[in-house]
GULUM-852947 format. One record per residue: x, y, z of N, C-alpha, C in turn; residue in three letters. Coordinates in steps of 0.1 Angstrom, whole numbers, plus 5000, padded with zeros to 4 digits. Example, Ala and Ser with C-alpha at 12.3 -4.5 7.8 and 13.67 -1.06 7.14 Angstrom:
% residues 2
513249435078512349555078513249675078Ala
512849785071513749895071512950005079Ser
END
This chain:
% residues 160
500849885000500050005000500950135000Met
502050125007502950245008503550264995Arg
503850164987504550174974503550244964Leu
502250204965501250274956501150424959Leu
501250454972501150594976502350674971Tyr
503550614972504750684967504750704952Ile
504250604945504050614930503150724926Arg
502050734934501050844931501650984934Arg
502450994945503051114948504051154938Val
504851064934505951094924505251124910Met
504151064907503451084895504251064882Asp
505150964883505950924871505950774871Val
506250724859506350584857507650544864Glu
507850414868509050374875510250384866Pro
510150354853511350364844511650504839Gly
510650594840510850734835511950804843Ala
511950784856512850844865514350804861Arg
514550684858515850634854516250694840Tyr
515250694831515550744818515950894818Ala
515250974827515651114828517051134834Ala
517351044844518651054850519751014839Arg
519450914831520450874821520650974811Asp
519551044807519651154797520451274803Met
520251304815521151414822522551374822Arg
522851244825524251194825524851194811Leu
524051164801524451164787524751304783Leu
523851404786524051544783525351594790Arg
525651554802526851594809528051544802Arg
528051414797529151354790529451424777Arg
528351464770528551534757529051674760Ile
528651734770529151864774530551854778Arg
530951754785532451734788533251714775Gly
532651644765533351624753533551764746Tyr
532551854747532751984741533952054748Phe
533952044761535052114768536452044765Ala
536451914764537751854760538151894746Leu
537251904736537551954723538152094723Gln
537552174731537952314732539352324738Ala
539652244748541052244754542052184744Ile
541652084737542652024727542952124716Val
541852194712542052294701542852414706Leu
542652454719543452564724544952514725Leu
545252394729546552344730547152334716Ala
546452294706546952284692547252424687Ala
546352524690546652664686547952714692Leu
548052684705549252734712550552664707Gly
550452534704551552464698551952514685Ala
550952554677551252604663551852744664Ser
551552814674552152944676553552944681Leu
553852844690555152844697556252754690Leu
555852644684556852554679556752534664Phe
557952504659557952474644557852324643Lys
557052284633556852144630557652104617Phe
557751974615558451924604557851974590Arg
556651994590555952034577556052184575Thr
556752254583556752404582557452444569Asp
558252364563558952394551557952394539Val
557052304540556052294529554952404530Val
554552444542553552544543554052684541Phe
553252764535553552904534552952974546Thr
553353104549552753174560551253194559Pro
550753194547549353204545548653074549Leu
549352954547548752834551548752824567Asp
549852874573549852874588548752964593His
548553084587547453164591546053104590Ala
545853034579544552964576544352854587Ala
545352774590545252674600544952734614Trp
545552844617545352904630543952964630Arg
543553024619542153074619541152964620Phe
541352844614540452734616540452684630Ala
541652684637541652644651540852744659Tyr
540952874657540252974665538752954662Val
538352934650536952914646536352794653Gly
537052684652536552554659536552574674Leu
537552634679537652664693536452744698Leu
536052844690534952934694533652854694Ala
533452764684532252684684532152584696Val
533252524699533152424710533052494724Tyr
533752614725533552684738532152734740Val
531552784729530152834730529252724732Lys
529452604726528652484728528752444743Ala
529952444748530052404762529452504771Trp
529552634768528952744777527452744777Trp
526852724765525452734764524652604769Thr
525452494771524752374776524852354791Thr
525252464798525352454812524052434819Arg
523052494814521652484820520752424809Lys
519852334813518952274803517952384799Pro
517552374786516652474780515452404773Ser
514352464771513252414764513452424749Leu
514452504745514752534731515952454726Tyr
515952454713517052384706518352464708Arg
519452404711520752464713521552454700Asn
521552564693522252564680523752554681Leu
524352604691525852594692526152444695Trp
525452374703525652234705525352154692Ala
524352194685524052124672525252144662Val
525752264662526952294653528152214657Ala
528452204670529552134675529351984672Ala
528151934674527851794671528051764656Ser
527651854647527751834633529251834629Cys
530051914636531551914633532151784638Ile
531651734649532151604654531751494645Ser
530551494640530051394631530751394618Leu
530951514613531751524600533151474602Gly
533851514613535151474616535351324618Gly
534351264624534351124626534151044613Gly
533251094605533151034592534451044583Leu
535051154584536351174577537451074582Tyr
537551074596538550984602538250834599Phe
536950794599536550664596536850634581Phe
536650724572536850704558538350694555Trp
539150774562540650774560541250654566Gln
540750604578541450504585540650374584Gly
539850344574539050224574539950094573His
541250114569542149994568542649954581Gly
542650044591543250024604542150014614Ser
542149914623541049894633541150014643Leu
542350054647542450164656541850294651Gly
542150334638541650454632540150444630Gln
539650324626538250304624537450324637Ala
538050274648537350284661537250424665Cys
538350504663538350644667537250714659Arg
537250684646536150744638534750714642Gly
534550584646533250544650532850604664Met
533750624673533450684685533150834683Val
533850904674533551044672532151054664Thr
531850954655530550954649529450934659Ile
529650844668528650814679528450934688Leu
529551004692529351124700528651234692Ile
529051254680528351354672526851324670Gly
526551204667525151164665524351174678Gly
524951134689524251154702524051304705Leu
525051384702524851524704523751584696Gly
523651544683522551584675521251544680Leu
521151414685519951364690519451444703Tyr
520451474711520151534724519751684722Leu
520551754714520451904714519551954702Tyr
519051864693518151904683516751914688Cys
516451844700515151844705514851984711Gln
513552014711513052144716512552234705Gly
511952334709511352434700512352534695Gly
511852614686512652724680512352854688Asp
513452924692513253044699512453154691Arg
512753154678512153264669510653254669Gly
510153134668508653114667508053154680Thr
508653114691508053144704507953294706His
509053364703509153514705508153584695Glu
507953534683507053594674505653574678Ala
505253464684503953444689503653534701Ile
504553544710504353624722504353774719Thr
505053814709505053964706503753994699Thr
503253914691501953944684500853934694Thr
500853844704499853834714499853954723Ala
501054004726501154114736500854254730Asn
501054264717500854394710499854374698His
498654394701497654384690497754494680Pro
497454464668497554564657496454664659Cys
496854784656495954904657495654944642Glu
494454964640494055014626493655154626Thr
END
């Protein structure tokens, strides 16, 4: 009898509580991946600024500038995705979607390039999995633009 009362008070199905907890854990893991990617890109940017690599003879200064600009752009996307996923929202998180698309594309590229090696293929598959999960988790929710348009028209009736 006590168990029935607790279920009515909680007003959720027994499995729904665990599913919500698992989703929160999964969102936290994907958010940690965004932070890890940002840290790795920051380290790569710092290393490219401080040290000369073996391929420096082949690259022109314009090539170096392009790679550094790409590092900064990707770093900005991952930092913004990490920052905007701190609190759950009812709306779609476009920064997290962009970072997940980058991860998905990078994973597909790594899988395609390393399909002959099991280690490279596994790295590609893990990145594809993370990108796909990020898309699944952060594409859910409504669009902010539609909600704001509906509330502004409801609050300000047209005058004729």
